Every structure is written in structure tokens, then in C-alpha cells.
PDB file with SEQRES, HELIX, SHEET and CRYST1 records, atoms N, CA, C and O in Angstrom:
SEQRES   1 A   77  UNK UNK UNK UNK UNK UNK UNK UNK UNK UNK UNK UNK UNK          
SEQRES   2 A   77  UNK UNK UNK UNK UNK UNK UNK UNK UNK UNK UNK UNK UNK          
SEQRES   3 A   77  UNK UNK UNK UNK UNK UNK UNK UNK UNK UNK UNK UNK UNK          
SEQRES   4 A   77  UNK UNK UNK UNK UNK UNK UNK UNK UNK UNK UNK UNK UNK          
SEQRES   5 A   77  UNK UNK UNK UNK UNK UNK UNK UNK UNK UNK UNK UNK UNK          
SEQRES   6 A   77  UNK UNK UNK UNK UNK UNK UNK UNK UNK UNK UNK UNK              
HELIX    1 AA1 UNK A   17  UNK A   24  1                                   8    
HELIX    2 AA2 UNK A   28  UNK A   36  1                                   9    
HELIX    3 AA3 UNK A   60  UNK A   67  1                                   8    
SHEET    1 AA1 2 UNK A  44  UNK A  47  0                                        
SHEET    2 AA1 2 UNK A  54  UNK A  57 -1                                        
CRYST1    1.000    1.000    1.000  90.00  90.00  90.00 P 1           1          
ATOM      1  N   UNK A   1     -38.884   2.701 -34.423  1.00  0.00           N  
ATOM      2  CA  UNK A   1     -38.027   3.886 -34.426  1.00  0.00           C  
ATOM      3  C   UNK A   1     -38.904   5.104 -34.084  1.00  0.00           C  
ATOM      4  O   UNK A   1     -39.980   5.295 -34.651  1.00  0.00           O  
ATOM      5  N   UNK A   2     -38.412   5.919 -33.139  1.00  0.00           N  
ATOM      6  CA  UNK A   2     -39.127   7.064 -32.789  1.00  0.00           C  
ATOM      7  C   UNK A   2     -38.445   8.330 -33.314  1.00  0.00           C  
ATOM      8  O   UNK A   2     -37.228   8.479 -33.204  1.00  0.00           O  
ATOM      9  N   UNK A   3     -39.247   9.245 -33.891  1.00  0.00           N  
ATOM     10  CA  UNK A   3     -38.757  10.487 -34.404  1.00  0.00           C  
ATOM     11  C   UNK A   3     -39.305  11.661 -33.569  1.00  0.00           C  
ATOM     12  O   UNK A   3     -40.471  11.646 -33.174  1.00  0.00           O  
ATOM     13  N   UNK A   4     -38.507  12.626 -33.313  1.00  0.00           N  
ATOM     14  CA  UNK A   4     -38.993  13.796 -32.669  1.00  0.00           C  
ATOM     15  C   UNK A   4     -38.784  14.988 -33.573  1.00  0.00           C  
ATOM     16  O   UNK A   4     -37.765  15.061 -34.261  1.00  0.00           O  
ATOM     17  N   UNK A   5     -39.689  15.900 -33.594  1.00  0.00           N  
ATOM     18  CA  UNK A   5     -39.582  17.091 -34.418  1.00  0.00           C  
ATOM     19  C   UNK A   5     -39.257  18.302 -33.548  1.00  0.00           C  
ATOM     20  O   UNK A   5     -39.774  18.465 -32.443  1.00  0.00           O  
ATOM     21  N   UNK A   6     -38.416  19.105 -34.068  1.00  0.00           N  
ATOM     22  CA  UNK A   6     -38.034  20.345 -33.371  1.00  0.00           C  
ATOM     23  C   UNK A   6     -38.860  21.514 -33.801  1.00  0.00           C  
ATOM     24  O   UNK A   6     -38.943  21.850 -34.983  1.00  0.00           O  
ATOM     25  N   UNK A   7     -39.495  22.151 -32.782  1.00  0.00           N  
ATOM     26  CA  UNK A   7     -40.228  23.325 -33.093  1.00  0.00           C  
ATOM     27  C   UNK A   7     -39.601  24.434 -32.203  1.00  0.00           C  
ATOM     28  O   UNK A   7     -39.555  24.322 -30.978  1.00  0.00           O  
ATOM     29  N   UNK A   8     -39.138  25.473 -32.855  1.00  0.00           N  
ATOM     30  CA  UNK A   8     -38.501  26.529 -32.019  1.00  0.00           C  
ATOM     31  C   UNK A   8     -39.523  27.222 -31.109  1.00  0.00           C  
ATOM     32  O   UNK A   8     -40.735  27.088 -31.280  1.00  0.00           O  
ATOM     33  N   UNK A   9     -39.008  27.933 -30.183  1.00  0.00           N  
ATOM     34  CA  UNK A   9     -39.750  28.714 -29.238  1.00  0.00           C  
ATOM     35  C   UNK A   9     -39.998  30.123 -29.837  1.00  0.00           C  
ATOM     36  O   UNK A   9     -39.187  31.034 -29.668  1.00  0.00           O  
ATOM     37  N   UNK A  10     -41.083  30.264 -30.504  1.00  0.00           N  
ATOM     38  CA  UNK A  10     -41.363  31.528 -31.191  1.00  0.00           C  
ATOM     39  C   UNK A  10     -41.788  32.635 -30.248  1.00  0.00           C  
ATOM     40  O   UNK A  10     -42.471  32.381 -29.256  1.00  0.00           O  
ATOM     41  N   UNK A  11     -41.392  33.850 -30.545  1.00  0.00           N  
ATOM     42  CA  UNK A  11     -41.747  34.999 -29.737  1.00  0.00           C  
ATOM     43  C   UNK A  11     -42.534  35.998 -30.475  1.00  0.00           C  
ATOM     44  O   UNK A  11     -43.058  36.930 -29.865  1.00  0.00           O  
ATOM     45  N   UNK A  12     -42.657  35.856 -31.823  1.00  0.00           N  
ATOM     46  CA  UNK A  12     -43.379  36.825 -32.602  1.00  0.00           C  
ATOM     47  C   UNK A  12     -42.468  38.033 -32.959  1.00  0.00           C  
ATOM     48  O   UNK A  12     -42.938  39.067 -33.434  1.00  0.00           O  
ATOM     49  N   UNK A  13     -41.157  37.858 -32.712  1.00  0.00           N  
ATOM     50  CA  UNK A  13     -40.259  38.995 -33.060  1.00  0.00           C  
ATOM     51  C   UNK A  13     -40.267  39.258 -34.538  1.00  0.00           C  
ATOM     52  O   UNK A  13     -40.512  38.367 -35.350  1.00  0.00           O  
ATOM     53  N   UNK A  14     -39.992  40.513 -34.876  1.00  0.00           N  
ATOM     54  CA  UNK A  14     -39.887  40.927 -36.256  1.00  0.00           C  
ATOM     55  C   UNK A  14     -38.397  40.626 -36.722  1.00  0.00           C  
ATOM     56  O   UNK A  14     -37.450  41.277 -36.282  1.00  0.00           O  
ATOM     57  N   UNK A  15     -38.261  39.648 -37.597  1.00  0.00           N  
ATOM     58  CA  UNK A  15     -36.938  39.368 -38.058  1.00  0.00           C  
ATOM     59  C   UNK A  15     -36.499  40.425 -39.063  1.00  0.00           C  
ATOM     60  O   UNK A  15     -37.179  40.599 -40.074  1.00  0.00           O  
ATOM     61  N   UNK A  16     -35.386  41.148 -38.835  1.00  0.00           N  
ATOM     62  CA  UNK A  16     -34.966  42.193 -39.695  1.00  0.00           C  
ATOM     63  C   UNK A  16     -34.636  41.686 -41.103  1.00  0.00           C  
ATOM     64  O   UNK A  16     -34.153  40.567 -41.271  1.00  0.00           O  
ATOM     65  N   UNK A  17     -34.903  42.523 -42.109  1.00  0.00           N  
ATOM     66  CA  UNK A  17     -34.626  42.246 -43.480  1.00  0.00           C  
ATOM     67  C   UNK A  17     -33.155  41.830 -43.744  1.00  0.00           C  
ATOM     68  O   UNK A  17     -32.864  40.906 -44.504  1.00  0.00           O  
ATOM     69  N   UNK A  18     -32.240  42.580 -43.059  1.00  0.00           N  
ATOM     70  CA  UNK A  18     -30.783  42.245 -43.248  1.00  0.00           C  
ATOM     71  C   UNK A  18     -30.453  40.896 -42.684  1.00  0.00           C  
ATOM     72  O   UNK A  18     -29.558  40.231 -43.206  1.00  0.00           O  
ATOM     73  N   UNK A  19     -31.126  40.451 -41.645  1.00  0.00           N  
ATOM     74  CA  UNK A  19     -30.867  39.149 -41.076  1.00  0.00           C  
ATOM     75  C   UNK A  19     -31.382  38.059 -42.002  1.00  0.00           C  
ATOM     76  O   UNK A  19     -30.718  37.036 -42.168  1.00  0.00           O  
ATOM     77  N   UNK A  20     -32.551  38.249 -42.612  1.00  0.00           N  
ATOM     78  CA  UNK A  20     -33.133  37.286 -43.518  1.00  0.00           C  
ATOM     79  C   UNK A  20     -32.228  37.169 -44.753  1.00  0.00           C  
ATOM     80  O   UNK A  20     -31.948  36.080 -45.255  1.00  0.00           O  
ATOM     81  N   UNK A  21     -31.775  38.382 -45.227  1.00  0.00           N  
ATOM     82  CA  UNK A  21     -30.897  38.426 -46.419  1.00  0.00           C  
ATOM     83  C   UNK A  21     -29.601  37.655 -46.182  1.00  0.00           C  
ATOM     84  O   UNK A  21     -29.184  36.878 -47.041  1.00  0.00           O  
ATOM     85  N   UNK A  22     -28.966  37.853 -45.047  1.00  0.00           N  
ATOM     86  CA  UNK A  22     -27.770  37.170 -44.726  1.00  0.00           C  
ATOM     87  C   UNK A  22     -27.975  35.687 -44.619  1.00  0.00           C  
ATOM     88  O   UNK A  22     -27.121  34.925 -45.074  1.00  0.00           O  
ATOM     89  N   UNK A  23     -29.106  35.221 -44.019  1.00  0.00           N  
ATOM     90  CA  UNK A  23     -29.412  33.783 -43.819  1.00  0.00           C  
ATOM     91  C   UNK A  23     -29.659  33.139 -45.187  1.00  0.00           C  
ATOM     92  O   UNK A  23     -29.314  31.975 -45.391  1.00  0.00           O  
ATOM     93  N   UNK A  24     -30.247  33.878 -46.117  1.00  0.00           N  
ATOM     94  CA  UNK A  24     -30.518  33.300 -47.421  1.00  0.00           C  
ATOM     95  C   UNK A  24     -29.448  33.519 -48.497  1.00  0.00           C  
ATOM     96  O   UNK A  24     -29.490  32.930 -49.577  1.00  0.00           O  
ATOM     97  N   UNK A  25     -28.506  34.372 -48.167  1.00  0.00           N  
ATOM     98  CA  UNK A  25     -27.457  34.719 -49.126  1.00  0.00           C  
ATOM     99  C   UNK A  25     -27.924  35.630 -50.259  1.00  0.00           C  
ATOM    100  O   UNK A  25     -27.313  35.700 -51.326  1.00  0.00           O  
ATOM    101  N   UNK A  26     -29.012  36.315 -49.991  1.00  0.00           N  
ATOM    102  CA  UNK A  26     -29.545  37.283 -50.982  1.00  0.00           C  
ATOM    103  C   UNK A  26     -29.336  38.698 -50.511  1.00  0.00           C  
ATOM    104  O   UNK A  26     -29.057  38.955 -49.340  1.00  0.00           O  
ATOM    105  N   UNK A  27     -29.483  39.637 -51.480  1.00  0.00           N  
ATOM    106  CA  UNK A  27     -29.365  41.072 -51.174  1.00  0.00           C  
ATOM    107  C   UNK A  27     -30.614  41.500 -50.424  1.00  0.00           C  
ATOM    108  O   UNK A  27     -31.696  40.992 -50.716  1.00  0.00           O  
ATOM    109  N   UNK A  28     -30.506  42.433 -49.450  1.00  0.00           N  
ATOM    110  CA  UNK A  28     -31.666  42.900 -48.786  1.00  0.00           C  
ATOM    111  C   UNK A  28     -32.750  43.554 -49.645  1.00  0.00           C  
ATOM    112  O   UNK A  28     -33.937  43.509 -49.323  1.00  0.00           O  
ATOM    113  N   UNK A  29     -32.304  44.163 -50.747  1.00  0.00           N  
ATOM    114  CA  UNK A  29     -33.240  44.751 -51.688  1.00  0.00           C  
ATOM    115  C   UNK A  29     -34.108  43.685 -52.359  1.00  0.00           C  
ATOM    116  O   UNK A  29     -35.294  43.893 -52.617  1.00  0.00           O  
ATOM    117  N   UNK A  30     -33.496  42.564 -52.627  1.00  0.00           N  
ATOM    118  CA  UNK A  30     -34.235  41.393 -53.200  1.00  0.00           C  
ATOM    119  C   UNK A  30     -35.270  41.005 -52.317  1.00  0.00           C  
ATOM    120  O   UNK A  30     -36.399  40.800 -52.762  1.00  0.00           O  
ATOM    121  N   UNK A  31     -34.992  40.874 -51.031  1.00  0.00           N  
ATOM    122  CA  UNK A  31     -36.034  40.466 -50.009  1.00  0.00           C  
ATOM    123  C   UNK A  31     -37.136  41.488 -49.947  1.00  0.00           C  
ATOM    124  O   UNK A  31     -38.314  41.130 -49.936  1.00  0.00           O  
ATOM    125  N   UNK A  32     -36.769  42.791 -49.906  1.00  0.00           N  
ATOM    126  CA  UNK A  32     -37.768  43.873 -49.805  1.00  0.00           C  
ATOM    127  C   UNK A  32     -38.705  43.839 -51.029  1.00  0.00           C  
ATOM    128  O   UNK A  32     -39.923  43.910 -50.868  1.00  0.00           O  
ATOM    129  N   UNK A  33     -38.161  43.732 -52.224  1.00  0.00           N  
ATOM    130  CA  UNK A  33     -39.022  43.747 -53.419  1.00  0.00           C  
ATOM    131  C   UNK A  33     -39.902  42.477 -53.470  1.00  0.00           C  
ATOM    132  O   UNK A  33     -41.046  42.551 -53.916  1.00  0.00           O  
ATOM    133  N   UNK A  34     -39.391  41.330 -53.025  1.00  0.00           N  
ATOM    134  CA  UNK A  34     -40.203  40.140 -52.945  1.00  0.00           C  
ATOM    135  C   UNK A  34     -41.395  40.272 -52.016  1.00  0.00           C  
ATOM    136  O   UNK A  34     -42.487  39.791 -52.319  1.00  0.00           O  
ATOM    137  N   UNK A  35     -41.175  40.941 -50.860  1.00  0.00           N  
ATOM    138  CA  UNK A  35     -42.234  41.214 -49.873  1.00  0.00           C  
ATOM    139  C   UNK A  35     -43.270  42.212 -50.492  1.00  0.00           C  
ATOM    140  O   UNK A  35     -44.486  42.047 -50.401  1.00  0.00           O  
ATOM    141  N   UNK A  36     -42.692  43.227 -51.107  1.00  0.00           N  
ATOM    142  CA  UNK A  36     -43.613  44.324 -51.653  1.00  0.00           C  
ATOM    143  C   UNK A  36     -44.517  43.727 -52.741  1.00  0.00           C  
ATOM    144  O   UNK A  36     -45.675  44.125 -52.868  1.00  0.00           O  
ATOM    145  N   UNK A  37     -44.013  42.807 -53.498  1.00  0.00           N  
ATOM    146  CA  UNK A  37     -44.798  42.255 -54.630  1.00  0.00           C  
ATOM    147  C   UNK A  37     -45.631  41.006 -54.186  1.00  0.00           C  
ATOM    148  O   UNK A  37     -46.340  40.408 -54.996  1.00  0.00           O  
ATOM    149  N   UNK A  38     -45.527  40.643 -52.915  1.00  0.00           N  
ATOM    150  CA  UNK A  38     -46.296  39.486 -52.399  1.00  0.00           C  
ATOM    151  C   UNK A  38     -45.750  38.173 -52.880  1.00  0.00           C  
ATOM    152  O   UNK A  38     -46.462  37.172 -52.793  1.00  0.00           O  
ATOM    153  N   UNK A  39     -44.514  38.099 -53.391  1.00  0.00           N  
ATOM    154  CA  UNK A  39     -43.899  36.891 -53.891  1.00  0.00           C  
ATOM    155  C   UNK A  39     -43.487  36.032 -52.632  1.00  0.00           C  
ATOM    156  O   UNK A  39     -43.703  34.821 -52.587  1.00  0.00           O  
ATOM    157  N   UNK A  40     -42.921  36.687 -51.680  1.00  0.00           N  
ATOM    158  CA  UNK A  40     -42.526  35.951 -50.495  1.00  0.00           C  
ATOM    159  C   UNK A  40     -43.649  35.980 -49.446  1.00  0.00           C  
ATOM    160  O   UNK A  40     -44.279  37.013 -49.225  1.00  0.00           O  
ATOM    161  N   UNK A  41     -43.879  34.851 -48.822  1.00  0.00           N  
ATOM    162  CA  UNK A  41     -45.025  34.683 -47.872  1.00  0.00           C  
ATOM    163  C   UNK A  41     -44.575  34.695 -46.385  1.00  0.00           C  
ATOM    164  O   UNK A  41     -45.341  34.350 -45.485  1.00  0.00           O  
ATOM    165  N   UNK A  42     -43.324  35.099 -46.168  1.00  0.00           N  
ATOM    166  CA  UNK A  42     -42.839  35.022 -44.815  1.00  0.00           C  
ATOM    167  C   UNK A  42     -42.897  36.401 -44.090  1.00  0.00           C  
ATOM    168  O   UNK A  42     -42.327  36.563 -43.011  1.00  0.00           O  
ATOM    169  N   UNK A  43     -43.581  37.362 -44.693  1.00  0.00           N  
ATOM    170  CA  UNK A  43     -43.664  38.681 -44.081  1.00  0.00           C  
ATOM    171  C   UNK A  43     -44.607  39.586 -44.857  1.00  0.00           C  
ATOM    172  O   UNK A  43     -45.248  39.168 -45.820  1.00  0.00           O  
ATOM    173  N   UNK A  44     -44.676  40.846 -44.409  1.00  0.00           N  
ATOM    174  CA  UNK A  44     -45.563  41.814 -45.033  1.00  0.00           C  
ATOM    175  C   UNK A  44     -44.820  43.094 -45.273  1.00  0.00           C  
ATOM    176  O   UNK A  44     -43.900  43.449 -44.537  1.00  0.00           O  
ATOM    177  N   UNK A  45     -45.230  43.791 -46.322  1.00  0.00           N  
ATOM    178  CA  UNK A  45     -44.642  45.103 -46.630  1.00  0.00           C  
ATOM    179  C   UNK A  45     -45.794  46.080 -46.593  1.00  0.00           C  
ATOM    180  O   UNK A  45     -46.757  45.925 -47.344  1.00  0.00           O  
ATOM    181  N   UNK A  46     -45.721  47.050 -45.764  1.00  0.00           N  
ATOM    182  CA  UNK A  46     -46.771  48.076 -45.671  1.00  0.00           C  
ATOM    183  C   UNK A  46     -46.239  49.423 -46.220  1.00  0.00           C  
ATOM    184  O   UNK A  46     -45.219  49.935 -45.756  1.00  0.00           O  
ATOM    185  N   UNK A  47     -46.927  49.957 -47.178  1.00  0.00           N  
ATOM    186  CA  UNK A  47     -46.551  51.230 -47.673  1.00  0.00           C  
ATOM    187  C   UNK A  47     -47.167  52.389 -46.861  1.00  0.00           C  
ATOM    188  O   UNK A  47     -48.369  52.462 -46.608  1.00  0.00           O  
ATOM    189  N   UNK A  48     -46.280  53.249 -46.491  1.00  0.00           N  
ATOM    190  CA  UNK A  48     -46.720  54.450 -45.675  1.00  0.00           C  
ATOM    191  C   UNK A  48     -47.570  55.350 -46.555  1.00  0.00           C  
ATOM    192  O   UNK A  48     -47.302  55.520 -47.744  1.00  0.00           O  
ATOM    193  N   UNK A  49     -48.612  55.928 -45.937  1.00  0.00           N  
ATOM    194  CA  UNK A  49     -49.496  56.829 -46.661  1.00  0.00           C  
ATOM    195  C   UNK A  49     -48.696  58.065 -47.108  1.00  0.00           C  
ATOM    196  O   UNK A  49     -47.846  58.557 -46.365  1.00  0.00           O  
ATOM    197  N   UNK A  50     -48.951  58.529 -48.240  1.00  0.00           N  
ATOM    198  CA  UNK A  50     -48.336  59.738 -48.813  1.00  0.00           C  
ATOM    199  C   UNK A  50     -46.791  59.654 -48.842  1.00  0.00           C  
ATOM    200  O   UNK A  50     -46.081  60.643 -48.658  1.00  0.00           O  
ATOM    201  N   UNK A  51     -46.313  58.407 -49.085  1.00  0.00           N  
ATOM    202  CA  UNK A  51     -44.839  58.225 -49.120  1.00  0.00           C  
ATOM    203  C   UNK A  51     -44.556  57.128 -50.057  1.00  0.00           C  
ATOM    204  O   UNK A  51     -45.457  56.381 -50.438  1.00  0.00           O  
ATOM    205  N   UNK A  52     -43.317  57.000 -50.447  1.00  0.00           N  
ATOM    206  CA  UNK A  52     -42.847  55.885 -51.242  1.00  0.00           C  
ATOM    207  C   UNK A  52     -42.120  54.831 -50.429  1.00  0.00           C  
ATOM    208  O   UNK A  52     -41.580  53.854 -50.948  1.00  0.00           O  
ATOM    209  N   UNK A  53     -42.134  55.101 -49.018  1.00  0.00           N  
ATOM    210  CA  UNK A  53     -41.361  54.169 -48.189  1.00  0.00           C  
ATOM    211  C   UNK A  53     -42.313  53.062 -47.644  1.00  0.00           C  
ATOM    212  O   UNK A  53     -43.523  53.246 -47.513  1.00  0.00           O  
ATOM    213  N   UNK A  54     -41.677  51.903 -47.337  1.00  0.00           N  
ATOM    214  CA  UNK A  54     -42.323  50.777 -46.841  1.00  0.00           C  
ATOM    215  C   UNK A  54     -41.820  50.430 -45.392  1.00  0.00           C  
ATOM    216  O   UNK A  54     -40.687  50.734 -45.016  1.00  0.00           O  
ATOM    217  N   UNK A  55     -42.666  49.823 -44.662  1.00  0.00           N  
ATOM    218  CA  UNK A  55     -42.313  49.167 -43.389  1.00  0.00           C  
ATOM    219  C   UNK A  55     -42.525  47.678 -43.608  1.00  0.00           C  
ATOM    220  O   UNK A  55     -43.416  47.253 -44.342  1.00  0.00           O  
ATOM    221  N   UNK A  56     -41.668  46.894 -42.940  1.00  0.00           N  
ATOM    222  CA  UNK A  56     -41.713  45.449 -43.128  1.00  0.00           C  
ATOM    223  C   UNK A  56     -41.959  44.724 -41.809  1.00  0.00           C  
ATOM    224  O   UNK A  56     -41.408  45.125 -40.784  1.00  0.00           O  
ATOM    225  N   UNK A  57     -42.744  43.703 -41.805  1.00  0.00           N  
ATOM    226  CA  UNK A  57     -42.980  42.833 -40.625  1.00  0.00           C  
ATOM    227  C   UNK A  57     -42.826  41.411 -41.054  1.00  0.00           C  
ATOM    228  O   UNK A  57     -43.578  40.928 -41.901  1.00  0.00           O  
ATOM    229  N   UNK A  58     -41.843  40.712 -40.472  1.00  0.00           N  
ATOM    230  CA  UNK A  58     -41.545  39.306 -40.808  1.00  0.00           C  
ATOM    231  C   UNK A  58     -41.507  38.598 -39.463  1.00  0.00           C  
ATOM    232  O   UNK A  58     -40.465  38.573 -38.808  1.00  0.00           O  
ATOM    233  N   UNK A  59     -42.674  38.000 -39.028  1.00  0.00           N  
ATOM    234  CA  UNK A  59     -42.643  37.265 -37.791  1.00  0.00           C  
ATOM    235  C   UNK A  59     -41.834  36.028 -37.816  1.00  0.00           C  
ATOM    236  O   UNK A  59     -41.837  35.297 -38.807  1.00  0.00           O  
ATOM    237  N   UNK A  60     -41.121  35.765 -36.724  1.00  0.00           N  
ATOM    238  CA  UNK A  60     -40.189  34.665 -36.668  1.00  0.00           C  
ATOM    239  C   UNK A  60     -40.779  33.295 -37.098  1.00  0.00           C  
ATOM    240  O   UNK A  60     -40.129  32.487 -37.761  1.00  0.00           O  
ATOM    241  N   UNK A  61     -41.995  33.096 -36.697  1.00  0.00           N  
ATOM    242  CA  UNK A  61     -42.690  31.801 -37.043  1.00  0.00           C  
ATOM    243  C   UNK A  61     -42.849  31.638 -38.543  1.00  0.00           C  
ATOM    244  O   UNK A  61     -42.575  30.570 -39.091  1.00  0.00           O  
ATOM    245  N   UNK A  62     -43.283  32.677 -39.192  1.00  0.00           N  
ATOM    246  CA  UNK A  62     -43.537  32.646 -40.631  1.00  0.00           C  
ATOM    247  C   UNK A  62     -42.177  32.454 -41.391  1.00  0.00           C  
ATOM    248  O   UNK A  62     -42.083  31.688 -42.351  1.00  0.00           O  
ATOM    249  N   UNK A  63     -41.145  33.183 -40.913  1.00  0.00           N  
ATOM    250  CA  UNK A  63     -39.831  33.050 -41.529  1.00  0.00           C  
ATOM    251  C   UNK A  63     -39.371  31.604 -41.435  1.00  0.00           C  
ATOM    252  O   UNK A  63     -38.876  31.056 -42.420  1.00  0.00           O  
ATOM    253  N   UNK A  64     -39.523  30.959 -40.258  1.00  0.00           N  
ATOM    254  CA  UNK A  64     -39.108  29.624 -40.057  1.00  0.00           C  
ATOM    255  C   UNK A  64     -39.929  28.695 -40.965  1.00  0.00           C  
ATOM    256  O   UNK A  64     -39.371  27.840 -41.652  1.00  0.00           O  
ATOM    257  N   UNK A  65     -41.271  28.872 -40.960  1.00  0.00           N  
ATOM    258  CA  UNK A  65     -42.105  27.987 -41.740  1.00  0.00           C  
ATOM    259  C   UNK A  65     -41.812  28.039 -43.288  1.00  0.00           C  
ATOM    260  O   UNK A  65     -41.890  27.018 -43.971  1.00  0.00           O  
ATOM    261  N   UNK A  66     -41.483  29.221 -43.800  1.00  0.00           N  
ATOM    262  CA  UNK A  66     -41.248  29.393 -45.217  1.00  0.00           C  
ATOM    263  C   UNK A  66     -39.820  29.167 -45.663  1.00  0.00           C  
ATOM    264  O   UNK A  66     -39.617  28.616 -46.745  1.00  0.00           O  
ATOM    265  N   UNK A  67     -38.822  29.556 -44.898  1.00  0.00           N  
ATOM    266  CA  UNK A  67     -37.473  29.377 -45.382  1.00  0.00           C  
ATOM    267  C   UNK A  67     -36.607  28.542 -44.416  1.00  0.00           C  
ATOM    268  O   UNK A  67     -35.456  28.245 -44.733  1.00  0.00           O  
ATOM    269  N   UNK A  68     -37.153  28.154 -43.226  1.00  0.00           N  
ATOM    270  CA  UNK A  68     -36.405  27.320 -42.359  1.00  0.00           C  
ATOM    271  C   UNK A  68     -35.413  28.016 -41.484  1.00  0.00           C  
ATOM    272  O   UNK A  68     -34.588  27.361 -40.847  1.00  0.00           O  
ATOM    273  N   UNK A  69     -35.465  29.318 -41.430  1.00  0.00           N  
ATOM    274  CA  UNK A  69     -34.516  30.022 -40.656  1.00  0.00           C  
ATOM    275  C   UNK A  69     -35.083  30.465 -39.318  1.00  0.00           C  
ATOM    276  O   UNK A  69     -36.177  31.028 -39.281  1.00  0.00           O  
ATOM    277  N   UNK A  70     -34.379  30.232 -38.222  1.00  0.00           N  
ATOM    278  CA  UNK A  70     -34.787  30.741 -36.932  1.00  0.00           C  
ATOM    279  C   UNK A  70     -33.585  31.006 -36.073  1.00  0.00           C  
ATOM    280  O   UNK A  70     -32.629  30.231 -36.046  1.00  0.00           O  
ATOM    281  N   UNK A  71     -33.647  32.108 -35.374  1.00  0.00           N  
ATOM    282  CA  UNK A  71     -32.624  32.457 -34.357  1.00  0.00           C  
ATOM    283  C   UNK A  71     -33.251  32.933 -33.147  1.00  0.00           C  
ATOM    284  O   UNK A  71     -33.975  33.928 -33.150  1.00  0.00           O  
ATOM    285  N   UNK A  72     -32.987  32.222 -32.064  1.00  0.00           N  
ATOM    286  CA  UNK A  72     -33.635  32.588 -30.809  1.00  0.00           C  
ATOM    287  C   UNK A  72     -32.858  33.866 -30.230  1.00  0.00           C  
ATOM    288  O   UNK A  72     -31.629  33.900 -30.171  1.00  0.00           O  
ATOM    289  N   UNK A  73     -33.619  34.827 -29.845  1.00  0.00           N  
ATOM    290  CA  UNK A  73     -33.036  36.058 -29.351  1.00  0.00           C  
ATOM    291  C   UNK A  73     -33.423  36.267 -27.907  1.00  0.00           C  
ATOM    292  O   UNK A  73     -34.588  36.100 -27.547  1.00  0.00           O  
ATOM    293  N   UNK A  74     -32.460  36.631 -27.068  1.00  0.00           N  
ATOM    294  CA  UNK A  74     -32.732  36.888 -25.671  1.00  0.00           C  
ATOM    295  C   UNK A  74     -33.665  38.060 -25.499  1.00  0.00           C  
ATOM    296  O   UNK A  74     -33.687  38.945 -26.355  1.00  0.00           O  
ATOM    297  N   UNK A  75     -34.437  38.107 -24.432  1.00  0.00           N  
ATOM    298  CA  UNK A  75     -35.412  39.067 -24.216  1.00  0.00           C  
ATOM    299  C   UNK A  75     -34.768  40.482 -24.148  1.00  0.00           C  
ATOM    300  O   UNK A  75     -35.445  41.468 -24.437  1.00  0.00           O  
ATOM    301  N   UNK A  76     -33.567  40.582 -23.799  1.00  0.00           N  
ATOM    302  CA  UNK A  76     -32.965  41.936 -23.683  1.00  0.00           C  
ATOM    303  C   UNK A  76     -32.276  42.359 -24.937  1.00  0.00           C  
ATOM    304  O   UNK A  76     -31.685  43.438 -24.969  1.00  0.00           O  
ATOM    305  N   UNK A  77     -32.323  41.499 -26.058  1.00  0.00           N  
ATOM    306  CA  UNK A  77     -31.688  41.938 -27.283  1.00  0.00           C  
ATOM    307  C   UNK A  77     -32.617  42.789 -28.089  1.00  0.00           C  
ATOM    308  O   UNK A  77     -32.248  43.255 -29.167  1.00  0.00           O  
TER     309      UNK A  77                                                      
END                                                                             
């Protein structure tokens, strides 16, 4: 018996927090706090200097590896 594994075509796109939240059935704030505290390993939370705001980067490959979610996006999206 032969098995094939599916590996998505990763582009390095930043998967939005809202998209991850919808895919996991969690609140976006839950995802943000998990990233800020380093609990989730599928992305990064960067705190802006002299601010209480964060920027988030969740590469599509890391999201797929950690939670199994992937959505291919056309280059013009």
C-alpha cells in the first residue's frame, strides 16, 4: 500500500488573527493573548516601542504545522 502526504504550497503569507480565530472556533482576543504570552507557537507578537499595541505575524506554514489550518490565497488577494 502506498501513502502520499499532502503538503500545501506555502507562500509565507501572514494569516490574519481573525482567520485563525474563525478556523479554530476561538475568539480573536484569545489568539492574540496566546501569541503575546508565547503559549501559541504558530506566530509572533511584537510590541510596538512606547505603545501598548502589538503587531502579529503568523506565517502560513507555521499555522499549518501547529493547528493544521491552511488556505491557499491567490496572488492578487
